[in-house]
C-alpha positions as MATLAB code, in Angstrom:
seq = 'MKFTVKAWSKGGGRAGLLQVGSCSIETPALLLNTRKGLPAFISPDLLSSLPTPDSRLLQFSPLHFSEGISLKTISELGGLHQMLGLHEHVFAAVPRDSTISLPDYQSSNKMGASFETPCGRLLIKPLQYMEMISSMKPNMWATLADEVPAWVSEKRNKASVDRTTGGAVFGSIVGGSKIEERKRCAKEVAERNVSGFCLGGFGLGESMDEHPSLLGAITEILPEDKPRQICGLGLPEEVLQGVAAGIDLFDSTYIYHLTLGGFALTFPLEEIRRHGYGDQLSDTGRDGSKINLKATIYRKDTSPILEGCKCYTCQNHTKAYINHLLNVHEMLAQILLEMYVPSFLPIAVALFPGLVILTRNSCHFSSHNTHHYLGFFRVIREAIKGGTFEEFRQNFVETRRDHILAAALSA';
ca = [
     147.285   84.728  125.365;
     149.391   86.520  122.773;
     149.820   90.249  122.189;
     151.474   91.960  119.229;
     151.993   95.672  118.594;
     151.047   96.370  114.978;
     151.520  100.133  114.633;
     152.832  103.181  116.457;
     151.743  106.769  115.902;
     153.299  110.115  116.651;
     152.421  110.984  120.214;
     152.964  107.471  121.551;
     149.700  105.738  120.677;
     149.972  102.128  119.591;
     147.624   99.716  117.840;
     147.921   96.025  118.626;
     146.293   92.632  118.346;
     145.314   90.657  121.444;
     144.812   86.953  120.819;
     142.988   85.100  123.598;
     142.115   81.562  122.592;
     140.238   81.782  119.301;
     139.283   85.435  119.841;
     141.350   88.168  118.144;
     140.746   91.731  119.341;
     142.289   94.925  117.995;
     143.581   97.411  120.563;
     143.151  100.034  121.955;
     139.910   98.377  123.008;
     137.048   98.892  125.423;
     136.358   96.400  128.204;
     132.593   96.272  128.758;
     131.936   96.710  132.465;
     129.660   94.059  134.008;
     127.756   93.146  137.136;
     128.336   89.458  137.857;
     129.579   88.892  134.323;
     126.881   90.731  132.345;
     126.813   94.398  131.275;
     124.125   96.521  132.908;
     120.802   96.418  131.035;
     122.015   93.641  128.710;
     120.777   90.062  129.078;
     122.772   87.053  127.769;
     120.657   86.661  124.636;
     121.115   90.343  123.820;
     124.852   90.265  124.450;
     125.370   87.846  121.582;
     123.993   90.437  119.166;
     126.671   93.085  119.774;
     129.122   93.656  116.915;
     132.092   91.338  117.151;
     134.869   91.098  118.007;
     134.821   94.603  119.583;
     132.266   93.554  122.210;
     133.906   90.287  123.254;
     135.913   91.791  126.142;
     134.031   91.679  129.453;
     135.477   93.023  132.711;
     134.097   91.877  136.059;
     134.913   92.026  139.751;
     135.076   88.632  141.508;
     133.868   90.435  144.631;
     130.400   90.747  143.102;
     130.020   87.045  143.804;
     130.552   87.435  147.550;
     126.867   86.621  148.000;
     124.477   84.359  146.127;
     125.831   81.423  144.168;
     128.823   79.791  145.874;
     132.331   79.584  144.462;
     132.078   75.793  144.621;
     128.974   75.831  142.440;
     130.589   78.192  139.895;
     133.616   75.900  139.763;
     131.484   72.768  139.330;
     129.635   74.468  136.478;
     132.956   75.077  134.752;
     133.535   78.765  135.525;
     131.822   81.926  134.293;
     131.978   81.005  130.621;
     129.972   77.851  131.206;
     127.650   79.323  133.824;
     126.664   82.292  131.617;
     126.879   80.437  128.298;
     129.336   83.010  126.923;
     131.897   80.638  125.481;
     133.263   83.042  122.848;
     133.767   86.010  125.177;
     136.944   87.002  127.012;
     136.559   87.595  130.758;
     139.003   89.920  132.512;
     138.850   89.924  136.322;
     139.795   93.045  138.284;
     139.235   93.229  142.081;
     138.000   96.812  142.160;
     134.516   97.701  140.968;
     135.166  101.012  139.236;
     131.491  101.990  139.251;
     131.013  102.135  143.017;
     133.985  101.172  145.140;
     136.679  103.227  146.754;
     139.553  101.523  148.533;
     139.810  101.638  152.300;
     142.886  103.841  152.418;
     142.979  103.745  156.220;
     143.464   99.996  156.345;
     146.806   98.877  157.727;
     146.292   95.138  157.359;
     149.264   93.697  155.471;
     147.545   90.507  154.378;
     144.787   91.797  152.120;
     142.822   94.705  150.686;
     139.473   96.190  151.714;
     136.652   96.627  149.183;
     133.015   97.635  149.069;
     130.981   94.572  148.065;
     127.259   93.673  147.845;
     127.690   92.302  151.379;
     129.240   95.499  152.741;
     132.907   96.337  153.176;
     135.050   93.217  153.300;
     138.734   92.522  153.794;
     139.764   90.215  150.942;
     142.888   88.180  151.584;
     145.125   86.824  148.808;
     144.040   83.210  149.416;
     140.350   84.175  149.158;
     140.999   86.078  145.966;
     142.876   83.170  144.418;
     139.984   80.848  145.291;
     137.655   83.217  143.423;
     139.912   83.250  140.372;
     140.308   79.476  140.432;
     136.538   78.969  140.562;
     135.580   81.538  137.926;
     138.354   80.710  135.443;
     138.660   84.107  133.714;
     140.844   84.441  130.616;
     142.761   87.324  132.195;
     142.993   88.528  135.763;
     144.766   91.243  137.696;
     146.518   90.532  140.942;
     145.041   91.775  144.202;
     146.063   95.406  144.568;
     145.991   97.797  147.508;
     144.753  100.904  145.668;
     144.796  104.240  147.479;
     143.338  107.679  146.646;
     145.578  110.541  145.567;
     145.395  112.334  148.923;
     146.936  109.693  151.229;
     150.247  110.218  152.984;
     153.555  109.184  151.424;
     153.928  106.495  154.085;
     150.529  104.985  153.271;
     151.213  105.194  149.537;
     154.551  103.424  149.963;
     152.825  100.702  151.984;
     150.319  100.153  149.171;
     153.162   99.457  146.733;
     154.857   97.084  149.184;
     151.618   95.141  149.645;
     150.773   94.938  145.917;
     153.993   93.820  144.189;
     154.057   90.124  143.427;
     151.544   88.155  141.406;
     150.712   86.342  138.211;
     149.063   86.940  134.877;
     148.286   90.704  134.866;
     150.554   92.254  137.480;
     148.967   95.222  139.273;
     150.794   98.548  139.369;
     149.886  101.151  141.998;
     151.558  104.129  143.640;
     148.880  106.808  143.785;
     149.950  110.209  142.469;
     153.618  109.716  143.403;
     155.769  109.188  140.310;
     158.664  107.563  142.184;
     156.360  105.027  143.843;
     154.721  104.293  140.491;
     158.168  103.685  138.978;
     159.228  101.469  141.862;
     156.110   99.362  141.543;
     156.390   99.143  137.742;
     160.025   98.022  137.926;
     159.291   95.252  140.407;
     156.215   93.976  138.587;
     157.943   94.140  135.171;
     160.597   91.742  136.466;
     157.968   89.127  137.356;
     156.682   86.413  135.067;
     153.384   88.098  134.153;
     151.437   88.115  130.898;
     150.429   91.778  131.083;
     149.965   94.743  133.385;
     146.961   96.302  135.141;
     147.450   99.960  136.093;
     145.358  100.558  139.209;
     144.738  103.500  141.501;
     143.462  105.897  138.822;
     140.198  107.815  139.074;
     140.663  108.127  142.822;
     141.121  111.861  143.295;
     144.066  112.714  141.082;
     143.610  115.505  138.531;
     143.485  114.885  134.803;
     146.601  117.039  134.406;
     148.560  114.513  136.471;
     147.779  111.602  134.166;
     150.376  112.145  131.393;
     153.374  112.225  133.729;
     152.107  109.321  135.844;
     151.285  107.162  132.829;
     154.507  108.042  131.022;
     156.597  107.159  134.067;
     154.984  103.719  134.176;
     154.868  102.766  130.512;
     158.462  103.763  129.777;
     159.491  101.011  132.214;
     157.148   98.282  130.982;
     158.121   95.920  128.149;
     156.439   96.740  124.857;
     155.403   93.198  124.000;
     152.827   92.780  126.783;
     149.320   94.324  126.981;
     148.496   97.101  129.425;
     145.088   97.466  131.036;
     143.870  100.414  133.097;
     140.939  101.008  135.443;
     139.521  104.414  136.307;
     140.060  106.366  133.065;
     136.732  106.727  131.283;
     136.209  110.246  129.919;
     137.098  110.580  126.221;
     139.974  112.925  127.080;
     141.280  110.444  129.662;
     141.073  107.575  127.200;
     143.097  109.622  124.713;
     145.662  110.359  127.440;
     145.937  106.648  128.118;
     146.251  105.738  124.444;
     148.985  108.355  124.008;
     150.882  106.700  126.866;
     150.601  103.258  125.266;
     147.639  101.758  127.168;
     145.763   99.007  125.326;
     142.634   98.124  127.339;
     140.161  100.459  129.071;
     137.094   99.891  131.245;
     133.658  101.195  130.248;
     132.260  102.668  133.449;
     131.952  106.036  131.685;
     129.121  104.857  129.428;
     127.485  103.090  132.377;
     127.293  106.362  134.328;
     126.235  108.307  131.235;
     123.310  105.978  130.701;
     122.196  106.074  134.339;
     122.233  109.866  134.190;
     120.177  110.048  131.003;
     123.017  111.277  128.806;
     123.679  110.291  125.197;
     126.972  110.577  123.321;
     126.718  112.890  120.328;
     130.093  113.556  118.752;
     129.931  112.450  115.076;
     132.587  109.825  114.548;
     133.129  110.332  110.834;
     133.614  114.083  111.261;
     136.072  113.892  114.135;
     138.072  111.328  112.200;
     138.486  113.765  109.309;
     138.384  117.252  110.766;
     137.470  117.258  114.454;
     133.871  118.017  115.290;
     133.989  121.777  114.958;
     131.075  124.125  115.525;
     128.290  121.795  114.529;
     127.749  120.757  118.150;
     127.472  124.274  119.579;
     123.869  123.810  120.677;
     121.985  124.343  123.910;
     122.133  121.245  126.114;
     125.425  119.980  124.710;
     128.982  120.106  126.000;
     130.711  118.959  122.825;
     130.336  115.214  123.271;
     127.027  114.413  124.992;
     123.513  115.711  125.607;
     121.294  115.478  128.678;
     118.089  113.897  127.410;
     116.278  114.757  130.658;
     116.454  118.456  129.767;
     113.164  120.160  128.944;
     114.556  121.394  125.627;
     114.131  117.864  124.247;
     110.522  117.423  125.394;
     109.162  118.103  121.893;
     112.298  117.337  119.857;
     111.323  114.822  117.174;
     114.845  114.356  115.803;
     117.060  111.339  116.566;
     119.827  111.556  119.153;
     122.411  111.938  116.398;
     121.723  112.428  112.701;
     123.325  109.695  110.628;
     123.856  107.304  113.557;
     123.044  103.716  112.552;
     122.145  102.427  115.999;
     118.653  101.014  116.600;
     117.610  103.874  118.868;
     118.551  106.641  116.443;
     116.922  104.792  113.573;
     113.607  104.301  115.377;
     113.130  106.765  118.244;
     113.276  110.487  118.966;
     114.802  112.615  121.680;
     111.265  113.500  122.809;
     110.371  109.838  123.373;
     113.496  109.110  125.395;
     113.013  112.355  127.336;
     109.531  111.125  128.260;
     110.820  107.679  129.313;
     113.528  109.221  131.494;
     111.172  111.628  133.211;
     108.632  108.924  134.067;
     111.478  106.651  135.271;
     110.822  103.944  132.703;
     113.608  101.363  132.447;
     113.224  101.298  128.673;
     115.113  104.625  128.575;
     118.317  102.979  129.806;
     117.714  100.016  127.519;
     117.458  102.257  124.459;
     120.480  104.297  125.504;
     122.791  101.408  126.278;
     121.768   97.999  125.159;
     121.699   96.213  121.828;
     118.727   94.573  120.172;
     118.952   90.971  118.893;
     117.475   89.592  115.696;
     114.139   88.743  117.350;
     112.823   89.703  120.800;
     109.191   88.746  121.313;
     109.524   88.821  125.095;
     110.949   92.337  125.068;
     108.200   93.461  122.719;
     105.618   92.193  125.183;
     107.327   93.819  128.163;
     108.095   97.152  126.511;
     105.434   98.487  124.117;
     107.939  101.012  122.793;
     109.629   98.165  120.942;
     106.588   97.094  118.947;
     108.059   98.468  115.730;
     110.831   95.868  115.689;
     111.173   93.932  112.465;
     113.608   91.323  111.300;
     115.285   93.940  109.124;
     115.571   96.664  111.763;
     116.583   94.519  114.736;
     120.171   94.259  113.627;
     120.704   97.888  114.636;
     122.113   98.516  118.092;
     121.231  101.127  120.692;
     123.208  104.175  121.359;
     125.930  104.715  123.991;
     127.800  101.403  123.873;
     127.550  101.421  120.073;
     128.953  104.940  119.945;
     131.852  104.426  122.346;
     132.938  101.246  120.594;
     132.976  103.387  117.440;
     135.140  105.955  119.238;
     137.742  103.262  119.896;
     137.554  102.148  116.274;
     138.311  105.710  115.131;
     141.251  105.853  117.572;
     142.711  102.662  116.081;
     142.335  104.033  112.568;
     144.071  107.278  113.550;
     146.995  105.338  115.023;
     147.335  103.178  111.927;
     147.161  106.276  109.732;
     149.823  108.096  111.747;
     147.452  110.938  112.695;
     146.626  110.068  116.288;
     148.328  113.045  117.949;
     146.614  115.513  115.608;
     143.309  113.756  116.216;
     143.779  113.813  120.009;
     144.679  117.500  120.181;
     141.809  118.476  117.899;
     139.293  116.475  119.928;
     140.445  117.782  123.332;
     140.697  121.426  122.269;
     137.300  121.440  120.571;
     135.560  119.751  123.509;
     137.176  122.206  125.935;
     135.878  125.126  123.863;
     132.368  123.668  123.897;
     132.395  123.111  127.653;
     133.513  126.723  128.189;
     130.845  128.041  125.824;
     128.173  125.967  127.583;
     129.268  127.321  130.990;
     129.178  130.942  129.782;
     125.704  130.534  128.298;
     124.244  128.834  131.395;
];
């Protein structure tokens, strides 16, 4: 693995190039969150149709494999790449499942960390974790970390740092909401022979206002020539906070939860790149970046999710149709909101009549939320390279805040 910083922008954002094997990925980049190696609602044949190389980064939790196929079998098959047939993708292993798990902050065991798994809550010891990594053979992996929520005592927070420091490849950095503990952990991990850094313990009860100081305290200690990954920051504003602090890789649990809730991203990428997204989104049912497609206001709305969007869903379906699918609990709603459509899908056409309009010319379009958030990261990279990232970030955050306030006052 090789990482190079290509550009810096006012406000601290940096654009880089991550080279993993034959795969070159521009950063800041989005790690697609997976369940057992595959993104939710996306099958292996569909995954190959996502735009590359933006979609080549897949994040998974080894703990998802605590039941079912054995580690020995995965190892004999040649690891996850061979088992799933995803030879060109980059797998990044992180112990914590950001979509569901909270750490067991009451645990006092010094030889492992407790996690929620498909088999219930389990204490995972370092040797077990290393066996998982050895069997699955990910391209990148974060060391086992004892992550704690923001509200734990100083004694418990200090213990989490003591139990986490030490490791290989991506060294984990914890410390809760205590800046001094974050610094202590970052200093110790930065002195180790690691290839990058995984910032853990975010999204566990701390406020968004705490992020800049916590992130700045960590990144000012870390060497600039190694990539930095973070788990737990998913909202657009949080991503922008992380980019401003010099973070390179982010997880995608935000779009996973959006899709499950029936939400669709709506901020127009071209407009926010040039001017911010202004007043054009001041509409009932919106908060400045997303709409709730379950809302009754969209029951007879025959317009696409977002005018001008080139994804498959916006090109072929209306808000009214997706509203109907969501309200009758049809799985096709999540498929249209999140997943991508390959060049030819006869099986999907048979299973889901709503896809009967697929043609060889239209199937190259992708569906909405993942497509849109990957585009958001592309705009961020362009702003960094153009030296306008800080202006872009402030404009985006201020405009979204105004929309959220306006939506609350009109409710």
